[in-house]
C-alpha positions in Angstrom: -2.7 19.2 -55.3 -4.8 21.5 -53.1 -3.6 20.9 -49.6 -2.5 21.9 -46.2 1.3 21.6 -46.0 3.3 20.6 -43.0 6.9 21.8 -43.2 8.4 19.1 -41.2 9.4 15.5 -41.7 6.8 12.9 -40.8 7.2 11.1 -37.5 8.9 7.8 -37.0 5.6 5.9 -37.4 5.7 6.9 -41.1 9.2 5.6 -41.7 8.5 1.8 -41.8 7.3 -0.5 -44.5 6.1 0.3 -48.0 6.3 4.1 -47.6 10.1 4.0 -47.3 10.4 3.8 -51.1 8.7 5.8 -53.8 8.5 5.7 -57.6 7.7 9.2 -58.8 7.4 10.5 -62.4 10.1 13.0 -63.0 10.7 15.4 -65.9 14.1 14.9 -67.4 14.4 18.5 -68.5 13.5 20.6 -65.4 13.4 18.0 -62.6 9.8 18.5 -61.7 8.2 15.5 -59.9 4.5 14.7 -59.5 1.8 12.2 -58.9 -1.8 13.6 -59.1 -3.6 13.6 -55.7 -7.0 12.0 -55.4 -8.2 13.1 -52.0 -11.7 14.6 -51.9 -11.5 18.1 -50.6 -7.7 18.3 -51.0 -4.7 16.3 -49.8 -2.9 16.4 -46.5 0.6 17.0 -47.6 3.9 16.4 -45.7 7.4 17.3 -46.6 9.3 14.4 -47.9 13.1 14.5 -48.3 14.4 11.9 -50.7 17.5 10.5 -52.3 17.9 8.4 -55.4 17.4 4.7 -54.9 20.3 4.0 -57.3 22.7 5.6 -54.9 21.1 3.8 -52.0 21.6 0.5 -53.7 25.2 1.3 -54.5 25.9 2.3 -50.9 24.2 -0.9 -49.6 26.4 -3.0 -51.9 29.5 -1.2 -50.7 28.5 -1.9 -47.1 28.0 -5.6 -47.9 31.5 -5.7 -49.5 33.1 -4.0 -46.4 31.4 -6.4 -44.0 32.4 -9.4 -46.1 36.0 -8.3 -46.2 36.0 -7.7 -42.4 34.8 -11.3 -41.8 37.7 -12.7 -43.8 40.2 -10.4 -42.2 39.0 -11.3 -38.7 39.8 -14.9 -39.5 43.4 -13.8 -39.8 43.1 -11.9 -36.5 41.7 -15.0 -34.8 44.4 -17.2 -36.1 47.1 -14.8 -34.9 45.8 -13.7 -31.5 47.3 -15.4 -28.5 49.8 -17.4 -30.5 53.3 -18.0 -28.9 56.4 -19.4 -30.5 60.1 -19.6 -29.9 62.6 -18.2 -32.4 62.9 -21.3 -34.6 59.2 -22.2 -34.7 58.2 -18.5 -35.3 60.6 -18.2 -38.2 59.2 -21.4 -39.7 55.5 -20.4 -39.1 55.7 -16.8 -40.2 55.6 -17.4 -44.0 52.4 -19.4 -43.5 50.8 -16.5 -41.6 52.0 -14.1 -44.3 50.5 -16.3 -47.0 47.1 -16.3 -45.2 47.2 -12.5 -44.9 48.1 -12.1 -48.6 45.3 -14.4 -49.7 42.7 -12.5 -47.5 43.8 -9.2 -49.1 43.8 -10.7 -52.6 40.4 -12.1 -52.4 38.9 -9.1 -50.6 40.2 -6.0 -52.3 39.3 -2.6 -50.9 36.3 -0.6 -52.1 36.3 2.5 -54.3 38.7 5.2 -53.1 36.0 7.8 -53.8 34.0 6.7 -50.8 30.3 6.8 -50.5 28.3 7.7 -53.7 26.9 11.2 -53.9 23.1 10.8 -54.0 20.7 12.7 -56.0 18.5 14.6 -53.6 15.0 16.0 -53.8 12.2 17.4 -51.6 8.6 16.7 -52.5 5.2 17.4 -50.9 3.6 14.0 -50.4 0.1 13.0 -49.3 0.2 9.9 -47.0 -3.5 9.3 -47.6 -3.6 8.9 -51.4 0.1 8.9 -52.3 0.0 12.1 -54.4 3.3 14.0 -54.7 4.2 17.4 -55.9 7.6 19.1 -56.6 7.1 21.7 -59.3 10.0 23.4 -61.2 10.1 26.2 -63.8 9.3 24.5 -67.1 12.0 24.7 -69.8 9.5 24.2 -72.6 10.2 20.5 -73.2 8.7 17.9 -70.9 9.9 14.4 -70.9 8.6 12.3 -68.0 9.9 9.0 -66.7 9.6 7.1 -63.4 12.5 7.6 -60.9 12.9 5.5 -57.8 13.6 7.3 -54.5 14.0 6.4 -50.8 13.6 8.5 -47.7 16.5 10.5 -46.7 16.4 8.9 -43.2 17.1 5.5 -44.8 20.1 6.9 -46.6 21.4 8.6 -43.4 21.1 5.3 -41.4 22.8 3.2 -44.1 25.6 5.8 -44.5 26.3 5.8 -40.7 26.4 2.0 -40.7 28.7 1.9 -43.7 31.1 4.4 -42.1 31.2 2.3 -38.9 31.8 -0.9 -40.9 34.4 0.8 -43.0 36.3 2.0 -39.9 36.6 -1.6 -38.7 37.5 -2.9 -42.1 40.4 -0.4 -42.5 41.8 -1.3 -39.0 41.7 -5.0 -39.9 43.2 -4.3 -43.4 46.1 -2.3 -41.8 46.9 -5.3 -39.6 46.7 -7.7 -42.5 49.1 -5.6 -44.6 51.6 -5.4 -41.8 51.5 -9.2 -41.5 51.6 -9.8 -45.3 54.3 -7.4 -46.3 56.6 -6.9 -43.3 59.1 -9.7 -42.9 61.2 -9.6 -39.7 65.0 -9.6 -39.9 66.9 -12.8 -39.0 66.8 -13.3 -35.3 63.7 -11.0 -34.8 61.0 -13.4 -35.7 60.0 -14.2 -32.1 59.8 -10.5 -31.2 57.7 -9.8 -34.3 55.5 -12.7 -33.5 54.8 -11.3 -30.1 54.0 -7.9 -31.5 51.5 -9.1 -34.1 49.9 -11.4 -31.6 49.4 -8.5 -29.3 48.0 -6.4 -32.1 45.6 -9.1 -33.0 44.4 -9.4 -29.4 43.8 -5.6 -29.4 41.6 -5.9 -32.5 39.6 -8.7 -30.8 38.9 -6.5 -27.7 35.5 -4.9 -27.3 37.0 -1.4 -27.7 38.2 -2.3 -31.2 35.0 -4.0 -32.4 
């Protein structure tokens, strides 16, 4: 494409709607990307930083899992916060609370230990007028083109920041649930343990912990 290039990301007004996602023919061999431009007199190109839509979908799914787990684990926190019991009633009720915690952990297992997926990244020169795109690479002598779906890097960065915040909350709730589920007080210490976990639950419900 003949064009005038702007070596900066487009402004926020370009980041909404249909232009957040792109399907661009990509060469399997060299990684070149291109959509022919159709502007009369040359295209008005802008730098476009992209990541693979497959990684974006994987990250979004992991974020949904984390948020779903947090909802279930917060039910345990809500059931525990503010509860009081004397020694006998605490010893009787504690196994029920442990069963609730174990069920929440069983039905909402943690996500992949590897963390966020590593996205495939690319930079192309894109015309916002006709949709042309250009990212040439040295040809390897064999050209095999197929469409690849991409999203703006800004979308990935926003989703990643949201996932990291959600995961931090999930892990705090999961640590609490594991303590309840797998730590059984010694005889005569049920009431003390009950007060401790009730206080911890109140802390997780506070604005600073949310």
